[in-house]
C-alpha positions in Angstrom: 108.5 87.5 94.9 108.1 89.3 98.5 104.0 89.7 98.3 102.7 90.4 102.0 99.7 91.9 103.3 100.1 95.4 105.0 98.1 97.9 106.7 99.3 101.1 108.3 99.6 101.8 111.8 100.6 106.3 112.6 101.0 104.8 116.4 97.6 105.6 117.7 97.6 109.2 115.7 94.9 109.5 113.3 95.4 111.2 110.0 94.3 114.1 110.8 96.3 115.0 114.2 99.2 113.6 111.4 98.5 116.3 108.9 97.9 119.0 111.7 100.6 118.3 113.8 103.4 117.2 111.7 102.4 117.3 107.4 105.5 119.7 106.4 106.2 120.3 109.9 108.4 118.3 112.1 109.5 114.7 111.9 107.8 111.6 112.9 109.0 108.4 113.8 106.5 105.4 113.6 107.6 102.2 114.8 106.4 98.9 113.9 103.3 101.6 111.0 103.3 98.0 109.3 103.9 95.1 111.5 105.3 91.9 109.6 106.6 94.2 107.2 109.4 92.9 105.1 109.1 94.3 101.6 107.1 94.1 98.5 110.5 92.1 96.1 114.0 90.5 96.3 116.9 92.2 96.3 117.4 90.3 92.9 114.1 91.3 91.4 114.5 94.7 91.7 118.1 94.3 90.3 115.8 92.7 87.3 113.6 95.9 87.4 117.2 97.6 87.1 117.8 96.1 83.8 114.9 96.9 82.5 114.4 99.9 79.8 111.7 101.4 81.0 112.5 101.5 84.6 114.3 104.1 86.7 117.4 103.4 88.2 120.6 104.6 89.3 123.6 103.5 91.6 125.8 104.9 93.7 129.3 104.2 95.0 131.1 105.8 97.7 135.3 105.2 96.6 138.1 106.4 98.5 135.8 109.1 99.9 134.6 109.8 96.7 130.9 109.6 94.9 130.3 108.2 91.9 126.5 108.1 90.4 125.7 106.0 87.6 122.3 105.3 85.5 120.4 103.0 84.0 119.7 100.4 82.5 122.3 98.0 84.2 123.8 94.4 83.2 123.7 91.6 85.5 126.9 91.2 85.2 127.6 95.0 86.2 125.7 94.6 88.5 127.2 91.1 90.3 130.8 93.0 90.5 129.9 95.3 92.6 132.0 95.3 96.3 130.6 93.8 99.3 129.2 97.7 100.9 129.4 101.0 100.5 127.2 101.2 97.4 123.4 101.7 97.0 120.7 101.1 93.9 117.9 102.7 93.8 114.4 102.4 91.4 111.9 104.7 90.9 108.4 104.0 90.0 108.3 100.1 91.2 104.4 100.9 92.1 104.3 101.2 87.8 105.6 97.6 87.6 104.3 95.8 91.3 100.5 95.7 92.3 101.4 96.0 95.5 103.7 98.8 96.2 100.6 100.3 95.0 98.8 98.7 97.5 101.3 100.1 99.4 100.5 103.6 98.2 96.8 103.2 98.8 98.0 103.2 102.1 98.5 107.0 102.5 95.4 108.4 100.5 94.5 110.2 103.8 97.2 112.5 101.3 95.1 113.6 98.1 96.3 111.6 95.0 97.7 114.8 93.2 100.7 115.2 95.9 101.4 111.7 95.6 104.4 110.7 93.5 106.1 107.0 93.6 107.6 104.5 95.8 111.5 104.4 95.5 113.4 101.3 96.5 116.8 101.5 97.7 118.8 98.6 98.3 122.2 98.5 100.0 124.7 96.3 101.6 126.5 97.2 105.0 128.0 100.6 104.4 125.6 101.8 101.3 123.8 104.9 101.8 123.6 107.8 99.1 124.8 110.5 101.5 123.6 113.5 103.8 121.3 115.6 101.7 117.9 117.0 102.1 114.4 116.6 99.8 112.4 119.1 98.4 109.8 117.1 99.3 107.7 115.5 101.7 108.9 111.9 102.2 107.9 108.7 104.0 111.1 106.5 104.8 109.8 102.8 105.1 112.3 99.7 106.5 111.8 96.6 104.4 114.3 93.7 104.6 117.5 94.8 107.0 118.1 98.1 108.8 119.4 101.3 108.1 120.4 104.1 110.6 119.2 107.5 110.2 120.8 110.8 111.1 118.7 113.6 111.3 118.8 117.6 111.2 117.0 120.4 111.0 120.0 122.6 110.1 120.4 125.8 107.8 123.2 125.1 106.2 122.8 123.9 102.9 126.5 124.4 101.0 126.8 120.8 99.5 130.4 119.6 97.7 131.2 121.3 94.6 132.5 118.3 92.7 129.9 115.0 94.2 127.8 114.3 91.6 124.6 114.3 94.0 123.7 117.2 96.3 125.6 115.6 99.0 125.6 118.5 102.2 129.2 119.8 103.1 128.8 120.1 107.0 125.8 117.7 107.8 125.3 118.2 111.6 123.2 115.3 112.8 121.2 115.6 116.0 118.7 112.6 115.8 119.2 109.2 114.8 117.6 105.8 115.2 118.2 102.5 113.4 115.2 101.1 111.4 114.2 97.6 111.4 111.4 96.1 109.2 108.3 97.9 109.3 109.3 100.9 111.5 109.2 104.1 109.0 110.1 107.8 109.2 108.5 111.2 108.1 110.7 114.1 106.9 109.2 117.1 106.2 110.8 118.8 102.8 114.0 120.6 103.1 114.7 118.6 106.2 118.4 116.9 105.9 118.9 113.2 106.6 121.6 110.4 106.0 120.9 106.9 105.7 123.2 104.1 105.7 122.8 100.7 105.8 123.6 98.3 108.9 124.3 94.7 108.4 122.9 92.4 106.1 120.9 93.1 102.9 119.1 96.8 103.2 116.1 97.4 101.4 114.1 100.7 102.0 110.7 101.8 100.6 110.5 105.7 99.8 107.2 107.0 99.5 107.1 110.4 98.0 105.3 113.3 97.0 105.0 116.0 94.4 106.5 119.6 95.5 107.3 121.2 91.8 108.5 124.4 92.1 106.8 127.9 91.7 108.9 128.5 88.5 107.8 125.0 87.0 103.5 125.7 87.8 104.2 128.9 86.7 106.2 128.3 83.9 103.9 125.3 83.0 100.8 127.6 83.1 101.8 129.5 80.7 101.9 127.2 78.3 99.1 125.4 79.4 97.5 129.4 78.3 99.3 129.2 75.1 97.9 126.0 74.2 94.3 127.0 75.5 93.3 130.6 75.7 91.5 132.4 73.4 92.6 135.3 72.5 90.7 137.9 70.0 92.8 138.4 66.8 94.2 141.2 66.6 98.0 143.3 65.2 100.0 145.7 67.1 99.4 148.5 65.1 100.9 152.5 65.3 99.2 154.7 63.5 99.8 157.4 65.7 103.5 156.7 65.6 106.0 159.8 66.2 108.9 161.0 65.8 111.9 160.2 67.7 115.3 161.2 68.1 116.6 158.1 69.0 115.6 155.0 66.5 116.7 153.0 69.6 114.9 153.9 71.9 111.9 151.7 73.3 109.4 154.6 73.4 107.0 155.0 76.0 104.2 154.7 73.2 105.2 151.4 72.2 105.5 150.2 76.4 102.1 151.2 76.6 100.2 149.6 73.8 101.4 146.5 74.7 100.6 146.7 78.3 97.2 146.9 77.0 97.7 144.0 75.0 99.5 142.2 77.6 95.9 142.6 80.0 94.0 140.7 77.9 96.1 137.6 78.8 93.2 136.6 82.3 91.9 133.3 83.8 89.7 132.2 86.5 89.3 129.1 88.5 88.4 126.8 86.2 91.3 127.6 83.9 93.9 127.2 86.7 91.7 123.7 87.5 92.0 122.5 84.4 95.7 123.4 84.1 96.1 121.3 87.2 94.0 118.3 86.8 96.1 117.9 82.9 99.5 118.3 84.8 99.2 116.4 87.4 97.8 113.7 85.7 100.5 113.9 83.2 103.1 110.8 83.1 106.7 111.3 83.4 108.5 111.7 80.2 109.6 107.9 80.5 106.0 107.1 80.8 104.5 104.9 77.4 101.3 102.8 77.5 101.0 99.7 75.1 97.9 100.1 73.3 96.0 95.9 73.5 97.1 94.0 70.2 94.0 93.0 69.5 91.5 94.7 71.8 88.1 93.1 72.5 85.2 94.9 71.0 82.9 97.5 72.9 80.2 94.6 73.9 82.2 92.3 75.1 84.7 94.7 76.7 81.3 95.7 78.9 80.3 92.1 79.7 84.0 91.1 80.7 84.3 94.2 82.3 80.4 93.6 84.4 81.9 90.0 85.5 85.4 90.8 86.9 85.9 94.7 87.4 88.4 97.3 85.9 91.7 98.3 87.4 93.7 101.5 86.5 97.3 100.7 84.5 99.5 100.8 87.2 101.0 104.0 85.1 98.0 105.7 85.0 97.2 108.6 87.0 93.4 109.8 87.6 91.9 112.6 88.9 88.8 114.5 89.3 87.9 118.0 89.3 84.7 119.5 89.3 82.6 117.1 86.9 85.8 117.1 84.5 88.2 113.6 85.3 91.9 114.1 84.4 93.6 111.0 83.1 97.1 110.6 81.8 96.9 114.8 80.9 93.4 114.1 79.3 90.1 115.9 80.2 87.0 114.6 80.4 83.5 117.1 81.1 81.3 114.5 82.0 77.4 114.4 82.7 76.8 114.6 86.7 75.9 111.0 86.5 79.0 110.0 85.0 81.3 111.2 87.4 79.5 109.8 90.2 80.0 106.8 88.7 83.6 107.0 87.2 85.4 109.4 90.2 85.1 105.9 92.1 87.6 104.5 89.8 89.7 107.9 90.3 89.5 107.4 94.2 90.2 104.0 94.2 92.3 103.1 91.4 89.9 100.0 90.1 85.8 99.3 89.8 84.6 95.6 91.2 81.7 94.2 89.6 79.9 96.7 88.4 75.8 95.6 86.7 75.0 99.3 84.8 76.4 102.4 84.2 75.0 105.2 81.8 76.2 105.2 78.1 78.8 107.9 78.7 80.5 105.5 80.9 80.6 103.1 78.9 81.8 104.5 75.9 84.7 106.3 77.9 85.9 103.3 80.0 86.5 101.6 76.6 87.9 104.5 75.0 90.3 104.4 78.0 90.8 100.8 77.9 91.8 100.6 73.9 94.4 103.3 74.8 96.2 101.5 77.3 95.5 103.1 80.7 92.6 100.4 82.1 92.6 97.0 82.3 89.8 94.1 82.7 90.9 92.2 86.2 92.1 89.1 86.3 90.2 86.4 87.7 91.6 83.8 90.5 90.8 80.0 89.6 
């Protein structure tokens, strides 16, 4: 496995300047954003991941000017029969499998954790790509081994090819293009058209993507949250003053007025929105499951080993913080100020080094998360 040290360089631009000048505003090409970076895993290791049941993978093939899409998991023999060019293998969420991929994500911590999504890796021989398209979210495209030609466009024409299995732009008009070598990185704001084509040699690109739910999704999920958490006073619709109608089929103004008054009881406040965001944004994706320890340590022994070695979040865990509340994998924990101060470090850094004393509430919560499979004791290197 390729696992090399890496530190993000924004080519002299501070994170604050990047957010003010480029974030969701304009593209930015950064040569040697990660000096000496050639990747986190080999093509063979990515292929092994694509064959696992718990990994989300796709295969995109261009043949006879037609696009073809297949979803994993794949069989190694199937991938071994692929042609020598014009295909791409993509694997999502490699940060769920590689600690080095989570470390890569921490290099982008100037973007809040709530906005981070995942690291996706694409592997392609010469000519491989997924066609010109645009994404609805921000993305950093970091080149690993090989090289890739990127063409980008600010075009407003977003017509797509009607019969393609992917959302491929019908009339892509590139305005700029570059060849990215290992360690180079391209930032693209949402809905900026782009097309990546693998050059000679094996090409692996690391896409650091960010969450951007649609307004429709946010509103829908918030209403679902309110349904489960909002307390409405008991009562039933009634109309003791019902009047005779000349048209029985008519929805009367009286009915409309009474229902409007009932619906006006649907209210929420700042705390409701914060709790919704914490639960919603930390909720694991539908294919993510946590394995509980088959023989969990007793709490006393767990705490002793945690004090000696430290703890770290499971690679699949998402831990966010609110106002005195912590949200992990769709669950909320309202805690006292001391506990919050102790555990927010885990939310920020994804790990707690060796620690010597914590309040009882923190210990209880950490053990509960350990038993649930949300965190692990750090392995000691010998």
